[in-house]
LOKOL-711406 format. One record per residue: residue number from 1; x, y, z of N, C-alpha, C, CB in turn. Coordinates in steps of 0.05 Angstrom, whole numbers, plus 5000, padded with zeros to 4 digits. Glycine has a CB too. Layout:
! residues N
+-----+--------+---------+------+---------+----------+-------+--------+---------+------+---------+----------+-------+
:   k : n_east : n_north : n_up : ca_east : ca_north : ca_up : c_east : c_north : c_up : cb_east : cb_north : cb_up :
+-----+--------+---------+------+---------+----------+-------+--------+---------+------+---------+----------+-------+
: NUM :      X :       Y :    Z :       X :        Y :     Z :      X :       Y :    Z :       X :        Y :     Z :
...
+-----+--------+---------+------+---------+----------+-------+--------+---------+------+---------+----------+-------+
//
This chain:
! residues 160
+-----+--------+---------+------+---------+----------+-------+--------+---------+------+---------+----------+-------+
:   k : n_east : n_north : n_up : ca_east : ca_north : ca_up : c_east : c_north : c_up : cb_east : cb_north : cb_up :
+-----+--------+---------+------+---------+----------+-------+--------+---------+------+---------+----------+-------+
:   1 :   8847 :    0818 : 7753 :    8856 :     0844 :  7742 :   8873 :    0859 : 7762 :    8832 :     0861 :  7734 :
:   2 :   8864 :    0859 : 7788 :    8879 :     0873 :  7809 :   8907 :    0860 : 7811 :    8864 :     0871 :  7836 :
:   3 :   8908 :    0833 : 7810 :    8934 :     0819 :  7812 :   8952 :    0828 : 7789 :    8929 :     0789 :  7811 :
:   4 :   8942 :    0830 : 7765 :    8958 :     0838 :  7742 :   8970 :    0866 : 7746 :    8942 :     0837 :  7716 :
:   5 :   8953 :    0885 : 7756 :    8963 :     0912 :  7762 :   8984 :    0912 : 7784 :    8940 :     0931 :  7769 :
:   6 :   8979 :    0895 : 7804 :    8998 :     0894 :  7826 :   9025 :    0883 : 7817 :    8986 :     0876 :  7849 :
:   7 :   9024 :    0862 : 7801 :    9049 :     0851 :  7791 :   9064 :    0871 : 7773 :    9044 :     0825 :  7775 :
:   8 :   9049 :    0886 : 7757 :    9061 :     0907 :  7740 :   9074 :    0928 : 7758 :    9040 :     0920 :  7722 :
:   9 :   9061 :    0935 : 7780 :    9072 :     0955 :  7798 :   9098 :    0945 : 7810 :    9052 :     0962 :  7820 :
:  10 :   9098 :    0920 : 7819 :    9122 :     0908 :  7831 :   9144 :    0907 : 7811 :    9116 :     0880 :  7842 :
:  11 :   9138 :    0899 : 7787 :    9159 :     0897 :  7766 :   9170 :    0924 : 7759 :    9148 :     0883 :  7741 :
:  12 :   9153 :    0944 : 7756 :    9163 :     0971 :  7748 :   9180 :    0983 : 7770 :    9139 :     0989 :  7742 :
:  13 :   9172 :    0979 : 7795 :    9189 :     0990 :  7817 :   9215 :    0974 : 7819 :    9173 :     0988 :  7844 :
:  14 :   9214 :    0948 : 7816 :    9238 :     0932 :  7818 :   9258 :    0938 : 7795 :    9231 :     0903 :  7818 :
:  15 :   9247 :    0944 : 7772 :    9265 :     0950 :  7749 :   9282 :    0975 : 7753 :    9248 :     0954 :  7724 :
:  16 :   9272 :    0993 : 7770 :    9287 :     1018 :  7775 :   9306 :    1015 : 7799 :    9268 :     1041 :  7780 :
:  17 :   9309 :    0991 : 7808 :    9324 :     0986 :  7833 :   9354 :    0988 : 7830 :    9316 :     0959 :  7843 :
:  18 :   9367 :    1003 : 7847 :    9396 :     1003 :  7847 :   9407 :    0977 : 7860 :    9407 :     1028 :  7863 :
:  19 :   9430 :    0969 : 7852 :    9442 :     0945 :  7863 :   9462 :    0954 : 7886 :    9457 :     0929 :  7841 :
:  20 :   9451 :    0957 : 7910 :    9467 :     0966 :  7932 :   9480 :    0944 : 7949 :    9450 :     0983 :  7950 :
:  21 :   9467 :    0922 : 7951 :    9473 :     0903 :  7972 :   9500 :    0888 : 7969 :    9451 :     0882 :  7973 :
:  22 :   9503 :    0872 : 7948 :    9528 :     0858 :  7944 :   9538 :    0842 : 7968 :    9549 :     0877 :  7935 :
:  23 :   9520 :    0827 : 7981 :    9527 :     0809 :  8003 :   9530 :    0822 : 8030 :    9552 :     0797 :  7997 :
:  24 :   9524 :    0847 : 8033 :    9525 :     0861 :  8058 :   9500 :    0858 : 8074 :    9531 :     0892 :  8054 :
:  25 :   9501 :    0861 : 8101 :    9477 :     0860 :  8117 :   9460 :    0885 : 8113 :    9484 :     0857 :  8147 :
:  26 :   9437 :    0886 : 8125 :    9418 :     0908 :  8121 :   9430 :    0935 : 8128 :    9393 :     0903 :  8137 :
:  27 :   9444 :    0937 : 8150 :    9455 :     0962 :  8159 :   9477 :    0971 : 8139 :    9467 :     0960 :  8187 :
:  28 :   9495 :    0954 : 8133 :    9517 :     0962 :  8114 :   9506 :    0968 : 8086 :    9538 :     0939 :  8113 :
:  29 :   9485 :    0954 : 8078 :    9473 :     0960 :  8052 :   9461 :    0988 : 8052 :    9451 :     0939 :  8046 :
:  30 :   9446 :    0994 : 8073 :    9434 :     1021 :  8075 :   9455 :    1043 : 8076 :    9416 :     1023 :  8100 :
:  31 :   9476 :    1039 : 8093 :    9497 :     1059 :  8095 :   9511 :    1062 : 8068 :    9518 :     1050 :  8117 :
:  32 :   9516 :    1040 : 8054 :    9530 :     1041 :  8029 :   9514 :    1055 : 8007 :    9536 :     1013 :  8020 :
:  33 :   9488 :    1056 : 8010 :    9471 :     1069 :  7990 :   9474 :    1099 : 7990 :    9441 :     1062 :  7994 :
:  34 :   9481 :    1110 : 8013 :    9486 :     1139 :  8014 :   9462 :    1157 : 8018 :    9499 :     1147 :  7990 :
:  35 :   9438 :    1146 : 8018 :    9415 :     1163 :  8022 :   9399 :    1155 : 8048 :    9396 :     1160 :  7999 :
:  36 :   9413 :    1142 : 8066 :    9401 :     1133 :  8091 :   9417 :    1141 : 8115 :    9396 :     1103 :  8091 :
:  37 :   9431 :    1164 : 8114 :    9448 :     1172 :  8136 :   9432 :    1179 : 8161 :    9465 :     1197 :  8129 :
:  38 :   9408 :    1190 : 8158 :    9391 :     1196 :  8181 :   9381 :    1170 : 8194 :    9367 :     1213 :  8174 :
:  39 :   9373 :    1151 : 8177 :    9364 :     1125 :  8187 :   9387 :    1111 : 8202 :    9355 :     1107 :  8164 :
:  40 :   9411 :    1112 : 8191 :    9435 :     1100 :  8204 :   9440 :    1113 : 8231 :    9460 :     1102 :  8186 :
:  41 :   9438 :    1139 : 8233 :    9442 :     1153 :  8258 :   9420 :    1146 : 8278 :    9442 :     1184 :  8254 :
:  42 :   9396 :    1143 : 8269 :    9374 :     1135 :  8286 :   9377 :    1107 : 8297 :    9347 :     1138 :  8271 :
:  43 :   9386 :    1089 : 8279 :    9391 :     1061 :  8288 :   9412 :    1060 : 8309 :    9399 :     1043 :  8264 :
:  44 :   9433 :    1076 : 8306 :    9455 :     1078 :  8325 :   9444 :    1089 : 8352 :    9477 :     1096 :  8315 :
:  45 :   9429 :    1110 : 8351 :    9418 :     1123 :  8376 :   9399 :    1104 : 8390 :    9404 :     1149 :  8369 :
:  46 :   9385 :    1087 : 8375 :    9366 :     1068 :  8387 :   9379 :    1041 : 8395 :    9343 :     1063 :  8368 :
:  47 :   9405 :    1039 : 8391 :    9419 :     1014 :  8396 :   9407 :    0990 : 8381 :    9418 :     1007 :  8426 :
:  48 :   9399 :    0995 : 8356 :    9388 :     0974 :  8339 :   9407 :    0964 : 8317 :    9362 :     0984 :  8326 :
:  49 :   9431 :    0976 : 8316 :    9449 :     0968 :  8295 :   9456 :    0938 : 8297 :    9475 :     0985 :  8296 :
:  50 :   9463 :    0929 : 8321 :    9471 :     0901 :  8324 :   9448 :    0882 : 8317 :    9482 :     0895 :  8352 :
:  51 :   9424 :    0890 : 8324 :    9401 :     0873 :  8318 :   9398 :    0870 : 8288 :    9375 :     0886 :  8330 :
:  52 :   9399 :    0892 : 8273 :    9396 :     0891 :  8244 :   9420 :    0881 : 8229 :    9388 :     0918 :  8233 :
:  53 :   9442 :    0877 : 8244 :    9465 :     0863 :  8233 :   9464 :    0833 : 8239 :    9492 :     0876 :  8243 :
:  54 :   9444 :    0826 : 8255 :    9440 :     0798 :  8263 :   9430 :    0780 : 8241 :    9421 :     0797 :  8287 :
:  55 :   9425 :    0755 : 8248 :    9418 :     0735 :  8229 :   9393 :    0741 : 8213 :    9415 :     0709 :  8243 :
:  56 :   9373 :    0751 : 8226 :    9348 :     0757 :  8212 :   9333 :    0731 : 8205 :    9353 :     0773 :  8186 :
:  57 :   9319 :    0731 : 8183 :    9317 :     0752 :  8163 :   9297 :    0774 : 8172 :    9308 :     0741 :  8136 :
:  58 :   9302 :    0798 : 8161 :    9285 :     0821 :  8166 :   9277 :    0834 : 8140 :    9300 :     0842 :  8184 :
:  59 :   9253 :    0846 : 8140 :    9245 :     0864 :  8119 :   9243 :    0892 : 8130 :    9217 :     0854 :  8106 :
:  60 :   9258 :    0910 : 8118 :    9259 :     0937 :  8128 :   9247 :    0956 : 8107 :    9288 :     0946 :  8135 :
:  61 :   9227 :    0971 : 8116 :    9216 :     0993 :  8099 :   9232 :    1018 : 8107 :    9185 :     0997 :  8104 :
:  62 :   9252 :    1024 : 8091 :    9272 :     1044 :  8098 :   9266 :    1071 : 8088 :    9299 :     1035 :  8088 :
:  63 :   9261 :    1091 : 8106 :    9257 :     1118 :  8097 :   9284 :    1131 : 8090 :    9243 :     1135 :  8119 :
:  64 :   9284 :    1145 : 8068 :    9308 :     1160 :  8059 :   9313 :    1184 : 8076 :    9305 :     1167 :  8029 :
:  65 :   9335 :    1197 : 8072 :    9341 :     1222 :  8085 :   9319 :    1243 : 8078 :    9369 :     1233 :  8077 :
:  66 :   9310 :    1243 : 8053 :    9289 :     1261 :  8045 :   9263 :    1256 : 8060 :    9284 :     1259 :  8014 :
:  67 :   9258 :    1230 : 8066 :    9234 :     1223 :  8081 :   9235 :    1235 : 8109 :    9230 :     1192 :  8082 :
:  68 :   9258 :    1232 : 8122 :    9262 :     1243 :  8149 :   9259 :    1273 : 8148 :    9289 :     1235 :  8161 :
:  69 :   9269 :    1286 : 8126 :    9267 :     1315 :  8124 :   9239 :    1325 : 8122 :    9283 :     1324 :  8100 :
:  70 :   9220 :    1308 : 8115 :    9191 :     1316 :  8114 :   9179 :    1318 : 8141 :    9176 :     1295 :  8097 :
:  71 :   9191 :    1307 : 8162 :    9180 :     1309 :  8189 :   9181 :    1338 : 8198 :    9196 :     1291 :  8209 :
:  72 :   9164 :    1346 : 8216 :    9165 :     1374 :  8226 :   9193 :    1381 : 8236 :    9144 :     1378 :  8248 :
:  73 :   9200 :    1406 : 8233 :    9226 :     1416 :  8241 :   9232 :    1408 : 8270 :    9228 :     1447 :  8238 :
:  74 :   9256 :    1398 : 8275 :    9265 :     1391 :  8302 :   9258 :    1363 : 8311 :    9254 :     1410 :  8321 :
:  75 :   9241 :    1349 : 8296 :    9232 :     1322 :  8304 :   9255 :    1303 : 8305 :    9210 :     1312 :  8284 :
:  76 :   9271 :    1302 : 8284 :    9293 :     1282 :  8284 :   9313 :    1288 : 8306 :    9308 :     1283 :  8256 :
:  77 :   9320 :    1313 : 8310 :    9339 :     1320 :  8331 :   9328 :    1312 : 8359 :    9344 :     1351 :  8331 :
:  78 :   9302 :    1316 : 8363 :    9289 :     1309 :  8388 :   9290 :    1279 : 8392 :    9260 :     1319 :  8390 :
:  79 :   9283 :    1264 : 8371 :    9283 :     1234 :  8373 :   9310 :    1222 : 8378 :    9271 :     1222 :  8348 :
:  80 :   9331 :    1236 : 8370 :    9358 :     1226 :  8374 :   9369 :    1230 : 8402 :    9377 :     1238 :  8354 :
:  81 :   9354 :    1245 : 8419 :    9363 :     1250 :  8446 :   9359 :    1225 : 8463 :    9347 :     1274 :  8459 :
:  82 :   9378 :    1220 : 8482 :    9376 :     1196 :  8498 :   9349 :    1192 : 8512 :    9398 :     1196 :  8518 :
:  83 :   9337 :    1213 : 8521 :    9312 :     1211 :  8536 :   9288 :    1203 : 8518 :    9305 :     1237 :  8550 :
:  84 :   9292 :    1204 : 8492 :    9271 :     1196 :  8472 :   9277 :    1169 : 8460 :    9269 :     1218 :  8450 :
:  85 :   9296 :    1155 : 8471 :    9304 :     1129 :  8459 :   9281 :    1110 : 8455 :    9326 :     1117 :  8476 :
:  86 :   9264 :    1106 : 8475 :    9242 :     1087 :  8472 :   9223 :    1094 : 8449 :    9227 :     1084 :  8498 :
:  87 :   9217 :    1120 : 8447 :    9200 :     1129 :  8424 :   9213 :    1123 : 8398 :    9193 :     1159 :  8427 :
:  88 :   9239 :    1128 : 8396 :    9255 :     1123 :  8372 :   9254 :    1093 : 8365 :    9283 :     1133 :  8375 :
:  89 :   9258 :    1076 : 8385 :    9257 :     1047 :  8381 :   9230 :    1039 : 8371 :    9263 :     1032 :  8408 :
:  90 :   9208 :    1050 : 8383 :    9181 :     1044 :  8374 :   9177 :    1051 : 8344 :    9161 :     1059 :  8391 :
:  91 :   9187 :    1075 : 8336 :    9184 :     1083 :  8309 :   9201 :    1066 : 8290 :    9193 :     1113 :  8306 :
:  92 :   9226 :    1061 : 8297 :    9243 :     1045 :  8279 :   9234 :    1017 : 8276 :    9272 :     1046 :  8289 :
:  93 :   9225 :    1004 : 8298 :    9216 :     0976 :  8296 :   9189 :    0974 : 8282 :    9214 :     0964 :  8324 :
:  94 :   9175 :    0996 : 8279 :    9151 :     0997 :  8263 :   9157 :    0995 : 8233 :    9134 :     1023 :  8269 :
:  95 :   9182 :    1000 : 8226 :    9190 :     0998 :  8198 :   9202 :    0970 : 8191 :    9211 :     1019 :  8192 :
:  96 :   9201 :    0952 : 8210 :    9214 :     0925 :  8206 :   9193 :    0903 : 8210 :    9237 :     0921 :  8226 :
:  97 :   9192 :    0885 : 8190 :    9174 :     0862 :  8191 :   9193 :    0837 : 8193 :    9156 :     0860 :  8165 :
:  98 :   9186 :    0819 : 8211 :    9203 :     0795 :  8213 :   9200 :    0778 : 8187 :    9195 :     0778 :  8238 :
:  99 :   9222 :    0766 : 8180 :    9222 :     0749 :  8155 :   9230 :    0766 : 8131 :    9194 :     0737 :  8151 :
: 100 :   9232 :    0752 : 8109 :    9241 :     0765 :  8084 :   9216 :    0766 : 8066 :    9264 :     0749 :  8070 :
: 101 :   9205 :    0790 : 8064 :    9181 :     0795 :  8047 :   9189 :    0809 : 8022 :    9159 :     0811 :  8063 :
: 102 :   9190 :    0794 : 8000 :    9198 :     0806 :  7974 :   9174 :    0820 : 7962 :    9209 :     0783 :  7955 :
: 103 :   9179 :    0837 : 7942 :    9158 :     0852 :  7929 :   9136 :    0834 : 7918 :    9170 :     0869 :  7906 :
: 104 :   9143 :    0812 : 7907 :    9123 :     0794 :  7895 :   9104 :    0783 : 7917 :    9136 :     0771 :  7881 :
: 105 :   9114 :    0782 : 7942 :    9097 :     0772 :  7964 :   9077 :    0793 : 7973 :    9115 :     0764 :  7988 :
: 106 :   9083 :    0819 : 7968 :    9066 :     0841 :  7977 :   9039 :    0839 : 7963 :    9079 :     0868 :  7970 :
: 107 :   9037 :    0828 : 7939 :    9012 :     0827 :  7924 :   8990 :    0814 : 7941 :    9016 :     0812 :  7898 :
: 108 :   8997 :    0794 : 7957 :    8977 :     0780 :  7972 :   8972 :    0791 : 8000 :    8985 :     0752 :  7975 :
: 109 :   8984 :    0813 : 8007 :    8981 :     0824 :  8034 :   8964 :    0849 : 8034 :    9009 :     0831 :  8045 :
: 110 :   8948 :    0851 : 8056 :    8934 :     0876 :  8062 :   8947 :    0890 : 8085 :    8904 :     0870 :  8068 :
: 111 :   8961 :    0875 : 8102 :    8974 :     0885 :  8125 :   8996 :    0866 : 8134 :    8954 :     0890 :  8149 :
: 112 :   9014 :    0876 : 8151 :    9036 :     0859 :  8161 :   9042 :    0868 : 8190 :    9061 :     0862 :  8143 :
: 113 :   9049 :    0849 : 8206 :    9056 :     0854 :  8234 :   9085 :    0862 : 8236 :    9050 :     0830 :  8252 :
: 114 :   9091 :    0884 : 8248 :    9118 :     0894 :  8251 :   9132 :    0883 : 8276 :    9119 :     0925 :  8252 :
: 115 :   9158 :    0887 : 8277 :    9173 :     0878 :  8300 :   9163 :    0891 : 8326 :    9203 :     0884 :  8296 :
: 116 :   9152 :    0915 : 8325 :    9142 :     0928 :  8349 :   9115 :    0918 : 8357 :    9142 :     0958 :  8346 :
: 117 :   9104 :    0899 : 8342 :    9078 :     0887 :  8349 :   9054 :    0899 : 8337 :    9075 :     0887 :  8378 :
: 118 :   9057 :    0922 : 8323 :    9034 :     0936 :  8311 :   9033 :    0930 : 8281 :    9036 :     0966 :  8316 :
: 119 :   9010 :    0933 : 8270 :    9005 :     0926 :  8242 :   9010 :    0951 : 8224 :    8976 :     0916 :  8238 :
: 120 :   9021 :    0945 : 8200 :    9023 :     0966 :  8180 :   9004 :    0957 : 8157 :    9052 :     0969 :  8169 :
: 121 :   8992 :    0977 : 8144 :    8974 :     0971 :  8121 :   8991 :    0970 : 8096 :    8952 :     0993 :  8119 :
: 122 :   8985 :    0951 : 8079 :    8998 :     0948 :  8053 :   8977 :    0952 : 8032 :    9013 :     0920 :  8051 :
: 123 :   8982 :    0970 : 8013 :    8962 :     0976 :  7992 :   8976 :    0975 : 7965 :    8949 :     1003 :  7997 :
: 124 :   8965 :    0960 : 7947 :    8974 :     0959 :  7919 :   8951 :    0969 : 7902 :    8984 :     0930 :  7911 :
: 125 :   8955 :    0992 : 7889 :    8934 :     1003 :  7873 :   8947 :    1013 : 7847 :    8920 :     1026 :  7887 :
: 126 :   8938 :    1002 : 7825 :    8950 :     1009 :  7799 :   8979 :    1002 : 7799 :    8946 :     1039 :  7793 :
: 127 :   8996 :    1022 : 7793 :    9025 :     1017 :  7793 :   9038 :    1027 : 7818 :    9038 :     1029 :  7769 :
: 128 :   9022 :    1033 : 7839 :    9033 :     1044 :  7864 :   9031 :    1024 : 7887 :    9018 :     1070 :  7872 :
: 129 :   9052 :    1023 : 7903 :    9052 :     1006 :  7927 :   9056 :    1025 : 7950 :    9074 :     0984 :  7926 :
: 130 :   9039 :    1022 : 7971 :    9042 :     1039 :  7995 :   9043 :    1022 : 8020 :    9018 :     1059 :  7996 :
: 131 :   9058 :    1032 : 8039 :    9058 :     1021 :  8066 :   9048 :    1044 : 8083 :    9087 :     1010 :  8074 :
: 132 :   9025 :    1040 : 8096 :    9010 :     1062 :  8108 :   9008 :    1083 : 8087 :    9025 :     1072 :  8134 :
: 133 :   9017 :    1107 : 8092 :    9015 :     1128 :  8071 :   9041 :    1133 : 8056 :    9006 :     1154 :  8084 :
: 134 :   9061 :    1117 : 8062 :    9087 :     1120 :  8049 :   9088 :    1105 : 8022 :    9110 :     1111 :  8067 :
: 135 :   9098 :    1118 : 8002 :    9101 :     1106 :  7976 :   9127 :    1089 : 7976 :    9102 :     1127 :  7953 :
: 136 :   9125 :    1065 : 7965 :    9149 :     1048 :  7962 :   9162 :    1057 : 7936 :    9142 :     1017 :  7962 :
: 137 :   9186 :    1066 : 7937 :    9200 :     1077 :  7913 :   9220 :    1059 : 7901 :    9213 :     1103 :  7921 :
: 138 :   9229 :    1039 : 7916 :    9247 :     1018 :  7906 :   9243 :    0993 : 7923 :    9278 :     1027 :  7907 :
: 139 :   9245 :    0970 : 7910 :    9239 :     0945 :  7924 :   9262 :    0925 : 7921 :    9213 :     0933 :  7914 :
: 140 :   9260 :    0905 : 7938 :    9278 :     0881 :  7936 :   9307 :    0888 : 7936 :    9271 :     0866 :  7912 :
: 141 :   9316 :    0907 : 7952 :    9344 :     0911 :  7956 :   9353 :    0889 : 7975 :    9351 :     0941 :  7967 :
: 142 :   9364 :    0868 : 7964 :    9371 :     0845 :  7981 :   9396 :    0849 : 7996 :    9372 :     0820 :  7964 :
: 143 :   9396 :    0839 : 8020 :    9419 :     0840 :  8038 :   9424 :    0811 : 8048 :    9415 :     0860 :  8062 :
: 144 :   9446 :    0807 : 8061 :    9452 :     0780 :  8070 :   9433 :    0770 : 8091 :    9481 :     0779 :  8081 :
: 145 :   9420 :    0788 : 8105 :    9401 :     0780 :  8126 :   9373 :    0791 : 8122 :    9412 :     0790 :  8153 :
: 146 :   9365 :    0796 : 8097 :    9338 :     0805 :  8092 :   9336 :    0822 : 8067 :    9328 :     0821 :  8116 :
: 147 :   9316 :    0840 : 8068 :    9310 :     0856 :  8045 :   9302 :    0884 : 8053 :    9288 :     0843 :  8027 :
: 148 :   9308 :    0903 : 8037 :    9301 :     0931 :  8042 :   9282 :    0940 : 8019 :    9326 :     0950 :  8043 :
: 149 :   9260 :    0954 : 8028 :    9242 :     0967 :  8009 :   9244 :    0997 : 8017 :    9212 :     0956 :  8010 :
: 150 :   9250 :    1014 : 7998 :    9254 :     1043 :  8003 :   9227 :    1057 : 8003 :    9273 :     1055 :  7982 :
: 151 :   9222 :    1074 : 8024 :    9197 :     1089 :  8025 :   9203 :    1119 : 8027 :    9181 :     1080 :  8049 :
: 152 :   9183 :    1135 : 8020 :    9187 :     1164 :  8018 :   9177 :    1180 : 8042 :    9174 :     1174 :  7993 :
: 153 :   9168 :    1165 : 8063 :    9159 :     1178 :  8088 :   9167 :    1161 : 8111 :    9128 :     1183 :  8087 :
: 154 :   9170 :    1174 : 8134 :    9173 :     1159 :  8159 :   9145 :    1151 : 8168 :    9189 :     1176 :  8181 :
: 155 :   9141 :    1126 : 8173 :    9114 :     1117 :  8182 :   9114 :    1116 : 8213 :    9106 :     1089 :  8170 :
: 156 :   9094 :    1127 : 8224 :    9092 :     1129 :  8254 :   9072 :    1109 : 8264 :    9085 :     1158 :  8262 :
: 157 :   9080 :    1094 : 8285 :    9061 :     1075 :  8296 :   9038 :    1088 : 8310 :    9076 :     1056 :  8316 :
: 158 :   9015 :    1075 : 8311 :    8992 :     1087 :  8325 :   8999 :    1087 : 8355 :    8967 :     1070 :  8320 :
: 159 :   8988 :    1106 : 8369 :    8993 :     1108 :  8398 :   8978 :    1086 : 8412 :    8984 :     1136 :  8409 :
: 160 :   8989 :    1077 : 8435 :    8975 :     1057 :  8451 :   8980 :    1029 : 8445 :    8948 :     1062 :  8450 :
+-----+--------+---------+------+---------+----------+-------+--------+---------+------+---------+----------+-------+
//
């Protein structure tokens, strides 16, 4: 029964999916979507653009501009400062899982190891899919070097 609900959730989220990619890499796909300008600026500040333009494959749980706007006032501006680069890298790499994990693969996962080495929780309940506490709002935005799943919050790695 849980599997049936999970598949329904994946199908309903995927059905609402915009077609952004068209053969572009993850970075160009996100930039072309128009709702990831903060993420693009953060990737640039963290020197991660060339990595995510690389061969991959990567799975990126991409927070929208609205997700970044939910952070406390001044957080984004602080993280974009050169002296906060390592913290920014830690946060951004917590949104990336090595390999190409499509929505249908999420059904069998409870957690996934991120590029920064820490685990994220994956929860499928009813028609909702969550990564940590972030809702997945669009799935399977394919790019030439991986896949993007859109989330509505910035997920922060645990300290330590």
